[in-house]
Structures are given as structure tokens and as C-alpha cells.
C-alpha positions as CSV (number, residue, x, y, z in Angstrom):
1,X,20.1,19.4,29.0
2,X,17.9,16.2,28.9
3,X,18.3,13.8,26.0
4,X,14.7,12.6,24.4
5,X,13.6,9.8,24.6
6,X,14.0,8.0,21.1
7,X,10.3,7.1,18.7
8,X,10.4,3.4,18.0
9,X,7.8,1.9,16.1
10,X,6.4,-1.7,15.4
11,X,5.2,-2.3,11.9
12,X,2.0,-5.2,12.3
13,X,1.3,-6.8,9.0
14,X,4.6,-4.6,7.5
15,X,4.9,-6.4,4.1
16,X,7.5,-5.9,1.9
17,X,7.9,-2.9,4.4
18,X,6.3,0.0,2.3
19,X,4.9,1.5,5.5
20,X,8.5,1.0,7.8
21,X,10.3,2.3,5.0
22,X,8.3,5.9,4.9
23,X,8.3,5.8,8.7
24,X,12.4,5.7,9.2
25,X,12.2,8.2,6.4
26,X,10.1,10.4,8.6
27,X,13.2,10.0,11.3
28,X,10.8,7.4,13.3
29,X,13.0,3.8,13.8
30,X,11.5,0.7,13.2
31,X,12.3,-1.8,15.8
32,X,10.1,-4.6,13.8
33,X,7.8,-6.1,11.2
34,X,5.7,-8.7,11.9
35,X,3.4,-10.9,8.8
36,X,2.9,-14.1,7.8
37,X,4.4,-14.1,4.0
38,X,7.6,-15.9,4.4
39,X,8.5,-13.4,0.7
40,X,7.9,-10.2,2.8
41,X,11.1,-11.4,4.6
42,X,14.1,-10.5,2.3
43,X,12.7,-6.8,0.9
44,X,11.6,-5.7,4.7
45,X,15.4,-6.6,6.1
46,X,17.6,-5.8,3.2
47,X,16.3,-2.3,2.7
48,X,15.8,-1.6,6.1
49,X,17.4,-1.5,9.5
50,X,14.9,-3.5,11.3
51,X,14.4,-7.1,11.9
52,X,11.5,-9.3,10.8
53,X,9.1,-11.7,12.6
54,X,7.1,-14.1,10.3
55,X,4.5,-14.4,12.2
56,X,0.5,-14.1,12.1
57,X,-0.7,-11.3,14.3
58,X,-3.4,-13.3,15.8
59,X,-0.9,-15.0,18.0
60,X,1.1,-13.0,18.6
61,X,1.2,-11.7,22.0
62,X,1.8,-7.9,24.1
63,X,4.8,-9.3,25.8
64,X,6.7,-9.9,22.7
65,X,6.2,-6.7,21.5
66,X,6.6,-4.9,24.4
67,X,10.1,-6.8,23.9
68,X,10.8,-5.5,20.7
69,X,11.1,-1.9,21.8
70,X,14.3,-0.7,23.3
71,X,13.8,0.6,27.2
72,X,12.7,4.3,27.3
73,X,11.6,4.3,24.3
74,X,8.5,6.3,22.8
75,X,6.7,3.5,21.3
76,X,4.4,3.9,18.3
77,X,2.1,0.6,17.1
78,X,1.5,1.0,13.5
79,X,0.2,-1.6,11.0
80,X,-2.3,-2.5,7.7
81,X,-4.8,-5.0,8.8
82,X,-5.4,-6.9,5.3
83,X,-7.6,-4.5,3.8
84,X,-9.3,-7.5,1.4
85,X,-12.2,-8.4,4.1
86,X,-13.4,-4.8,4.1
87,X,-13.5,-4.5,0.5
88,X,-17.3,-3.7,-1.4
89,X,-17.3,-8.3,-2.7
90,X,-15.6,-9.0,0.4
91,X,-18.5,-8.0,2.4
92,X,-21.2,-8.8,0.2
93,X,-19.8,-12.3,0.8
94,X,-18.7,-12.5,4.1
95,X,-19.1,-16.0,6.6
96,X,-20.3,-15.9,9.9
97,X,-17.2,-16.2,12.3
98,X,-14.4,-15.6,9.1
99,X,-11.4,-15.4,11.4
100,X,-9.9,-12.7,8.3
101,X,-12.8,-10.1,10.3
102,X,-10.9,-10.4,13.6
103,X,-7.9,-8.7,12.9
104,X,-9.1,-5.6,14.0
105,X,-10.2,-7.4,17.5
106,X,-6.9,-8.5,17.9
107,X,-5.0,-5.3,16.6
108,X,-7.5,-3.9,19.6
109,X,-5.5,-6.3,22.3
110,X,-2.0,-5.6,21.5
111,X,-2.9,-2.2,21.9
112,X,-4.3,-2.8,25.6
113,X,-1.3,-4.8,26.3
114,X,0.9,-2.8,25.0
115,X,-0.7,0.9,25.7
116,X,1.4,2.5,22.8
117,X,1.7,6.3,22.9
118,X,0.7,6.0,19.7
119,X,-0.8,4.3,17.1
120,X,-1.5,4.7,13.2
121,X,-3.5,2.5,11.0
122,X,-4.1,2.5,7.7
123,X,-6.5,0.8,5.6
124,X,-9.4,1.0,2.6
125,X,-12.5,3.8,3.0
126,X,-14.8,1.5,3.5
127,X,-13.4,-0.5,6.8
128,X,-15.2,3.7,8.0
129,X,-18.3,1.8,7.1
130,X,-18.1,-1.5,8.4
131,X,-20.0,-2.5,11.7
132,X,-16.4,-3.9,13.5
133,X,-15.0,-0.3,12.8
134,X,-16.6,2.0,15.8
135,X,-16.1,-0.7,18.1
136,X,-12.1,-0.9,17.1
137,X,-12.6,3.2,17.9
138,X,-14.7,2.6,21.4
139,X,-12.6,-0.2,22.7
140,X,-9.2,2.5,22.1
141,X,-11.5,5.4,23.5
142,X,-12.1,3.2,26.6
143,X,-8.2,3.0,27.4
144,X,-7.7,6.5,27.2
145,X,-7.0,6.6,23.5
146,X,-7.9,10.2,21.2
147,X,-8.9,8.4,18.3
148,X,-9.1,11.0,14.4
149,X,-9.2,9.2,11.3
150,X,-9.7,10.8,7.5
151,X,-9.4,9.4,4.0
152,X,-6.5,10.6,2.8
153,X,-6.1,11.3,-1.2
154,X,-2.5,9.8,-1.9
155,X,-2.1,12.7,-5.5
156,X,-2.1,15.4,-2.1
157,X,0.7,14.2,-0.8
158,X,3.3,13.7,-3.9
159,X,2.1,9.8,-4.8
160,X,1.3,9.6,-8.1
161,X,-1.3,7.4,-8.0
162,X,-5.1,7.4,-7.4
163,X,-5.3,6.3,-4.1
164,X,-7.5,7.6,-1.5
165,X,-7.0,5.5,2.1
166,X,-8.3,5.7,5.1
167,X,-5.7,6.9,7.9
168,X,-6.6,6.0,11.3
169,X,-4.7,7.6,14.3
170,X,-4.5,7.7,18.1
171,X,-3.0,8.9,21.2
172,X,-2.3,8.9,24.6
173,X,-1.2,13.0,24.7
174,X,-4.6,14.3,22.2
175,X,-5.8,14.3,18.5
176,X,-3.5,13.4,15.8
177,X,-4.3,15.6,12.7
178,X,-2.6,14.5,9.5
179,X,-0.1,17.5,7.6
180,X,-1.7,19.7,5.4
181,X,-1.5,18.9,2.1
182,X,2.0,19.1,0.4
183,X,0.4,19.1,-3.5
184,X,-1.7,21.0,-5.1
185,X,-3.9,19.6,-7.6
186,X,-2.0,21.6,-10.8
187,X,1.0,20.3,-9.0
188,X,0.5,16.1,-8.6
189,X,3.1,13.9,-9.7
190,X,2.2,12.0,-12.8
191,X,2.7,8.7,-14.6
192,X,5.4,10.9,-17.0
193,X,7.1,12.5,-13.6
194,X,7.2,8.7,-12.4
195,X,8.1,6.4,-15.0
196,X,8.8,8.9,-17.9
197,X,12.3,8.2,-17.9
198,X,12.2,4.8,-17.3
199,X,14.1,3.1,-20.3
200,X,11.7,1.6,-23.7
201,X,10.8,-1.9,-22.9
202,X,9.4,-4.5,-25.5
203,X,6.2,-6.4,-24.5
204,X,7.5,-10.1,-22.8
205,X,10.9,-8.2,-22.3
206,X,13.4,-8.1,-19.4
207,X,15.8,-4.8,-19.5
208,X,19.2,-6.0,-19.0
209,X,20.6,-3.4,-16.7
210,X,17.2,-4.0,-14.3
211,X,16.0,-7.5,-14.0
212,X,12.2,-6.1,-12.7
213,X,11.5,-4.0,-15.6
214,X,10.3,-6.3,-16.9
215,X,6.7,-6.7,-18.7
216,X,4.5,-9.5,-19.2
217,X,4.0,-10.9,-22.3
218,X,0.6,-10.5,-24.4
219,X,-1.3,-13.2,-26.5
220,X,-1.9,-12.1,-29.8
221,X,-5.1,-11.3,-29.5
222,X,-4.1,-8.9,-26.4
223,X,-1.6,-7.0,-28.4
224,X,-4.0,-6.1,-31.4
225,X,-6.1,-4.8,-28.3
226,X,-3.7,-3.0,-26.7
227,X,-3.0,-1.1,-30.1
228,X,-6.8,-0.2,-30.3
229,X,-6.5,1.3,-27.3
230,X,-5.7,5.1,-25.7
231,X,-5.0,6.3,-23.1
232,X,-7.8,6.6,-20.6
233,X,-9.6,4.9,-22.6
234,X,-10.4,1.2,-22.2
235,X,-12.2,-1.8,-24.2
236,X,-15.4,0.1,-25.3
237,X,-13.0,1.5,-28.2
238,X,-11.9,-0.9,-29.3
239,X,-13.6,-2.6,-33.1
240,X,-16.5,-4.9,-32.6
241,X,-14.0,-7.6,-33.2
242,X,-11.6,-7.6,-30.5
243,X,-14.4,-7.2,-27.2
244,X,-14.7,-10.1,-25.4
245,X,-17.4,-12.2,-24.7
246,X,-17.8,-11.6,-21.8
247,X,-17.8,-7.6,-22.0
248,X,-20.7,-8.2,-24.5
249,X,-22.9,-9.6,-21.8
250,X,-25.1,-7.4,-19.8
251,X,-22.9,-7.9,-16.7
252,X,-19.8,-7.5,-18.1
253,X,-20.9,-3.8,-19.8
254,X,-20.5,-2.1,-16.4
255,X,-16.6,-2.8,-16.1
256,X,-15.0,-0.8,-18.2
257,X,-12.1,-0.4,-16.3
258,X,-10.1,-2.8,-17.4
259,X,-7.9,-3.1,-20.8
260,X,-7.3,0.9,-20.5
261,X,-4.0,2.4,-20.9
262,X,-2.8,5.2,-18.2
263,X,-2.5,8.8,-19.2
264,X,0.8,10.9,-19.1
265,X,-0.3,13.9,-17.7
266,X,-2.2,12.7,-15.0
267,X,-1.5,10.1,-12.0
268,X,-1.9,6.4,-12.1
269,X,-4.6,4.4,-11.3
270,X,-4.5,2.6,-7.7
271,X,-2.3,0.2,-7.9
272,X,-2.8,-3.4,-7.5
273,X,-1.9,-7.3,-6.8
274,X,-2.3,-7.7,-10.8
275,X,-0.9,-4.3,-12.3
276,X,1.3,-6.3,-14.0
277,X,-1.2,-7.7,-16.2
278,X,-2.9,-5.5,-19.0
279,X,-6.3,-7.6,-18.6
280,X,-6.1,-6.5,-14.6
281,X,-6.9,-2.7,-14.9
282,X,-5.7,0.3,-16.7
283,X,-2.2,-0.7,-16.4
284,X,-1.3,-0.3,-19.8
285,X,1.6,1.8,-20.5
286,X,0.9,5.1,-22.2
287,X,2.9,4.6,-25.0
288,X,4.1,1.3,-25.3
289,X,2.6,-1.5,-26.5
290,X,2.8,-3.5,-22.8
291,X,1.4,-3.2,-19.5
292,X,3.3,-1.1,-16.9
293,X,6.9,-3.0,-15.6
294,X,6.7,-4.4,-12.4
295,X,9.7,-1.6,-11.9
296,X,7.2,0.8,-13.2
297,X,4.8,-0.3,-10.4
298,X,6.9,0.2,-7.7
299,X,7.7,3.6,-8.6
300,X,4.1,4.3,-8.5
301,X,4.0,2.8,-5.3
302,X,6.4,5.3,-4.2
303,X,9.7,2.7,-3.8
304,X,13.0,3.8,-4.0
305,X,14.3,2.8,-7.3
306,X,17.0,1.3,-5.7
307,X,14.3,-0.7,-3.3
308,X,15.3,-4.1,-3.4
309,X,12.2,-6.9,-3.2
310,X,14.0,-10.2,-3.4
311,X,17.2,-11.9,-3.5
312,X,17.4,-13.3,-6.9
313,X,14.8,-11.0,-9.0
314,X,15.7,-13.4,-12.4
315,X,13.8,-16.2,-10.8
316,X,11.1,-14.2,-9.1
317,X,7.3,-14.7,-10.4
318,X,5.2,-11.5,-11.2
319,X,2.3,-13.2,-8.9
320,X,5.2,-12.9,-5.8
321,X,6.5,-9.4,-7.0
322,X,3.0,-8.1,-7.5
323,X,1.7,-9.0,-4.1
324,X,4.4,-7.3,-2.4
325,X,4.1,-4.3,-4.6
326,X,0.4,-4.4,-4.2
327,X,-0.3,-4.7,-1.0
328,X,2.5,-2.2,-0.1
329,X,1.9,1.1,1.9
330,X,3.1,3.6,-0.8
331,X,6.2,5.3,0.9
332,X,5.6,8.0,0.5
333,X,2.0,8.0,2.9
334,X,4.2,5.9,5.2
335,X,6.7,8.8,5.7
336,X,3.5,11.4,6.0
337,X,1.9,9.3,8.8
338,X,5.4,9.3,10.4
339,X,5.7,13.5,9.9
340,X,2.2,13.3,11.1
341,X,3.5,11.1,14.4
342,X,6.2,13.2,15.4
343,X,4.8,16.9,14.7
344,X,2.1,15.4,17.3
345,X,4.1,14.8,19.8
346,X,7.0,17.8,19.6
347,X,3.3,19.8,19.7
348,X,2.0,17.3,23.2
349,X,5.8,17.9,24.9
């Protein structure tokens, strides 16, 4: 019986390894990850049997990528191009010629050079409405790829977070469909399911047994605001004397999704790079008077509790940890992407 070629991926814009870790869990090996953030090297290599290359994807050549794949492997090229250029804010304030807007071009050029069997890209849903997106799809179709994409609601796949992401697949062997949802709405994983059993933590403190289970400090004023907040609510629930001046103004009244608590019985809000700050979104703990901890944020991103983000966690800043976790592809979503690719490859034989 002829031995099957191994399926091996290279992860562009790999970050801390969320997508890579999910692919590995699905059964796809990851030969290498590429990112320009040096803080990503430790978590990527410490948790995955993969090599990290510190580089700007714009400077990487097709030859370098080809060299990363084992001979006779089924090649998969994946990535999550930085989503900030495609956000609503960035699209309103874009500068003509901004290099960040060329990341899709770089991705497409690498696909043309490497000619992987399968390509997958994950990004914000707003990308679909960007003028560059049709050109990206056409560039892949012009060299023989069948391209499909859909908006994926993360709770449908067991991720305890209200997060919707655009997932694109391209294959030389036909269309790839993402596998059917694994969770019905009545069975969505909730904040309580994910972090309800972690040890209680006071504001500004660190768990003695887990240095990443740590919570930011709060000013006296914000602590009063926290105590006046209810799960699922926002600053509009506070007594008038606690409301910030910016929210009294007409422009501020339209931003209710800050200074709120999560709800135990629902998935969390989308985890951002600033999830550790109470005033940066609805990131208050459902019952404890603090913002969620770094560890809680990572679990809501579906990282395993054992995932290591830094060599010396006591010395790492909230901002660095927030960036590593908030920018990551949820591990579970990476696993779903991997399973969808493997199912497609099996059906294409």
C-alpha cells in the first residue's frame, strides 16, 4: 500500500501560534511560522513543534517558503494578515499607498510562487467589502485555484466568544467547505464554562500558582464604577456622578460597549488586545470586581490552560501579553480550519 504524503503547513503572520496550534490539533503538521513581532518566537516555538522565522512577510520569498516544506508533502499555506488595515476605522482613515494595504498582494504573490495544494486565510468580515478582496480572489483563480469563503460565528464551533471571522479557502482540487457547526445555540460554550472554575482573584493581584492569572489595577473611581456595573450592562447603569465627561457628550453617548461586565451564561465579547483593561470594552469579570485576567482572556481565545506565552511570565507586561493573545486566531477555530482542509483532501483523492 502506497504511503500517503504528509500534509504540512506554513503559517504566515503566525503570531503567538493560535492558528498553528489548532492545525496541529487537527492533524496537520506546521513546518514554520513567520511574523515580524519578536515576542511571538517564544510562545510559537515553546508550544508547537515548529520553527519560527522573524521576518516581515513582505520580505519573504517563495523560495524560502518552498524550502520549509518537506519533500513530497501536501503543501498548505495559511495566514491571518493583520486585520487592522481592514477595520472600519482604518478604512475611513486610510492613506493612499499605505504599505499595510499591500499584505494581500504579498500573500497572493507567495501563493503564485509556492503553488501550495491548499490555501487558507482568516480575517475580519469587513475584508469582504474592501476593494482589494475581489482582486485577491481573482489572482488565485487565475492560476487554477477554486476559492470559497464564509463568515464563521465562533460560538457555532465551541469557542466561548462572540466573534465572527471571515475564513477563506483555496484549493487546486475543488471547493472546500468549512465543516458543519459543532454546537447549537442552546449548547454554546459560555463564560462560566470557560473560566468559571478558576480561582478567585482580587483586583491588581496575581495568582500564586499561575502568574498569568493576574488582574490589572483599578483606580478608586473605576473600582466604584465596577461595583456599580451589572453583567451585560454598561456605563449607562451608573449613578450620574460616576459617568465620565466623554460619555456625557453627544459623541460619547453612542459608545455603550465599554465599562461593562461579561455575563456568566453567554459567550464573552470579542477578545481584543486590550481585554485586560476594564474601560476598553465589556471586559469586567461577571462577579468579581476586576477586569478579566490574562489567563482568562487566553482561555476565552480557546488556548489551553497550559499554553506558555513568555519565558518569564512575572516580568511580561500586560500590553505584550494582550497583544499576543488578542491578535491570535482562536485555537479552536484553527482546529476547525484544519479539519475542513483534511476532509477536503480526503474527498479529493
